[in-house]
Every structure is written in structure tokens, then in C-alpha cells.
C-alpha positions as CSV (number, residue, x, y, z in Angstrom):
1,X,-6.6,7.7,-3.2
2,X,-4.4,9.6,-5.6
3,X,-5.3,12.6,-7.8
4,X,-3.5,13.5,-10.9
5,X,-3.9,16.5,-13.0
6,X,-3.4,17.1,-16.9
7,X,-0.6,20.0,-16.5
8,X,1.6,16.9,-14.6
9,X,1.1,14.3,-17.4
10,X,4.2,13.6,-19.1
11,X,4.2,12.4,-23.0
12,X,6.2,9.1,-23.3
13,X,6.4,7.7,-26.5
14,X,5.8,4.1,-27.6
15,X,7.3,1.3,-27.1
16,X,8.3,2.5,-23.7
17,X,4.8,3.5,-22.8
18,X,2.6,0.6,-23.5
19,X,-1.2,1.1,-24.7
20,X,-2.9,2.6,-21.9
21,X,-0.3,3.5,-19.7
22,X,0.1,7.0,-18.7
23,X,2.6,9.0,-16.7
24,X,2.7,11.9,-14.5
25,X,5.2,13.8,-12.7
26,X,3.1,14.4,-9.7
27,X,0.4,13.1,-8.1
28,X,-1.8,14.6,-5.1
29,X,-3.6,13.3,-2.3
30,X,-6.1,15.4,-0.4
31,X,-7.2,12.8,2.2
32,X,-4.3,12.7,5.1
33,X,-4.9,8.4,5.6
34,X,-1.8,6.3,5.4
35,X,-0.9,4.7,2.1
36,X,1.6,2.0,0.8
37,X,4.6,1.9,-1.5
38,X,4.9,-1.7,-2.5
39,X,7.9,-2.9,-4.6
40,X,7.6,-6.1,-6.6
41,X,9.3,-8.4,-9.3
42,X,8.2,-10.3,-12.2
43,X,9.7,-13.4,-13.5
44,X,9.9,-13.6,-17.1
45,X,10.5,-16.7,-19.3
46,X,14.5,-15.9,-18.8
47,X,15.8,-17.5,-15.4
48,X,18.2,-14.9,-14.9
49,X,15.9,-11.8,-15.9
50,X,13.4,-10.3,-13.7
51,X,11.6,-7.0,-14.1
52,X,11.1,-4.8,-11.2
53,X,8.1,-2.4,-10.4
54,X,6.8,-0.2,-7.4
55,X,3.3,0.8,-7.1
56,X,1.7,3.2,-4.6
57,X,-1.9,1.9,-3.1
58,X,-4.1,3.5,-0.7
59,X,-5.9,0.2,0.3
60,X,-4.3,-2.6,2.2
61,X,-6.9,-5.1,0.3
62,X,-4.6,-3.9,-3.0
63,X,-1.6,-4.8,-1.6
64,X,-2.7,-8.2,-0.4
65,X,-3.9,-8.7,-3.9
66,X,-0.7,-7.8,-5.5
67,X,1.3,-10.2,-3.3
68,X,-0.9,-12.9,-5.2
69,X,0.4,-12.3,-8.7
70,X,3.6,-11.2,-8.2
71,X,6.7,-11.4,-5.5
72,X,6.6,-8.5,-3.4
73,X,9.9,-7.4,-2.5
74,X,9.1,-4.6,-0.1
75,X,6.3,-2.7,1.4
76,X,6.8,0.7,3.0
77,X,3.8,2.1,5.1
78,X,3.6,6.1,4.6
79,X,1.5,7.6,7.7
80,X,0.1,11.0,8.0
81,X,1.3,13.0,11.1
82,X,-2.1,12.4,12.9
83,X,-1.2,8.6,12.8
84,X,2.5,8.7,13.6
85,X,2.7,11.4,16.2
86,X,5.1,13.7,14.4
87,X,5.0,17.0,12.7
88,X,4.8,15.3,9.2
89,X,4.3,12.3,6.7
90,X,6.6,9.2,7.4
91,X,7.6,6.1,5.3
92,X,8.4,3.0,7.4
93,X,9.2,-0.4,6.0
94,X,6.8,-3.3,6.6
95,X,8.0,-6.4,8.6
96,X,4.4,-7.8,8.6
97,X,1.0,-6.9,7.7
98,X,-2.4,-8.5,8.7
99,X,-6.0,-8.3,7.8
100,X,-8.5,-9.1,10.2
101,X,-12.4,-8.6,10.8
102,X,-13.8,-6.0,13.1
103,X,-16.5,-8.2,15.3
104,X,-18.5,-5.2,16.2
105,X,-19.1,-4.0,12.6
106,X,-22.4,-4.4,11.1
107,X,-21.9,-5.7,7.6
108,X,-18.4,-7.0,8.5
109,X,-15.9,-4.2,8.6
110,X,-12.3,-5.2,7.9
111,X,-9.1,-3.4,9.7
112,X,-5.4,-3.7,9.1
113,X,-2.4,-4.3,11.3
114,X,0.9,-3.1,10.2
115,X,4.0,-4.0,11.8
116,X,7.1,-1.9,10.7
117,X,10.9,-2.8,11.1
118,X,10.9,-0.8,14.3
119,X,8.3,-2.7,16.0
120,X,5.7,0.1,15.8
121,X,2.2,-1.3,15.6
122,X,-0.1,0.8,13.5
123,X,-4.1,-0.3,13.1
124,X,-6.0,1.1,10.0
125,X,-9.6,0.8,10.9
126,X,-12.4,3.3,9.8
127,X,-14.2,2.3,12.6
128,X,-10.8,2.8,15.1
129,X,-11.3,-0.7,16.5
130,X,-8.3,-1.4,18.7
131,X,-6.1,-4.2,17.7
132,X,-7.2,-6.7,20.8
133,X,-10.3,-6.6,19.5
134,X,-9.9,-8.0,15.8
135,X,-10.6,-11.2,14.9
136,X,-9.8,-13.5,12.2
137,X,-6.3,-12.2,11.7
138,X,-4.4,-13.6,8.7
139,X,-1.1,-12.7,7.8
140,X,-0.6,-11.4,4.1
141,X,3.0,-10.3,4.2
């Protein structure tokens, strides 16, 4: 989850900022969990005109939901040091993203397998379920 603070709010006038939109010069993240940068295109009524946007999301399910509404052009996985075995945060472009179920989870837990362009595989699981124990994997990117 991202945190915003009032001191980082930037006033952008209408019509640049649409009704209900707020702009921030920075956001914070308290939890050291993986998150995603998702780039996408929105096709307009004009054939040669596409709008591009980027969104930051913390949930793999939100990434999958974005892909049902627009054309995803890029997904990058941003991992904390404990997950990427380095001294800090790293961002890697994803080649594949899979959603699966944790067969031993009560109430139907879910996990995500992220495969980077370099071939590194990251499993995002609240129960630390290994990839080989996930079932019903379906590719979402």
C-alpha cells in the first residue's frame, strides 16, 4: 500500500487534472513488499491516437484486472532487498506473470509467480508456498 501526505500534494488546475484526480510529488511505502509498475495504452476513437499511462499497484490481482481493460505495454516488478538478495530495492521488467492457488491454504489462498526478462522467478505468497506446490496456474501476462 502506498501512503500520501498532504505536504506532497501538488495543485494542478482543471482541465489538466480531471474531476476527482489528485497529484502528488511523492508517495511513501511503509511495508517492504513487492509492488508493480504497469504501463498501458488506451485506444481512442482516432485510429492513430493512443493515450499512455503508468500506474503503481501493490496487488498482483490489480495488475491482472488492468490487463482486462487496456493494453498493457510494460510490467516491472519492484522487489525489496529481502526478496532480491541485494542491498536495496530492484526493478526488473517482467516477461511472464502467473496467478495460482495455494492448495494447502484454508479459504483458498492465492500466490503469484513473476518471471523477469533475465529468467529470475519470484513467488509472491503470504504463506511462503513454493512454486512447485501451486495449483491452477493461469498466465495473466
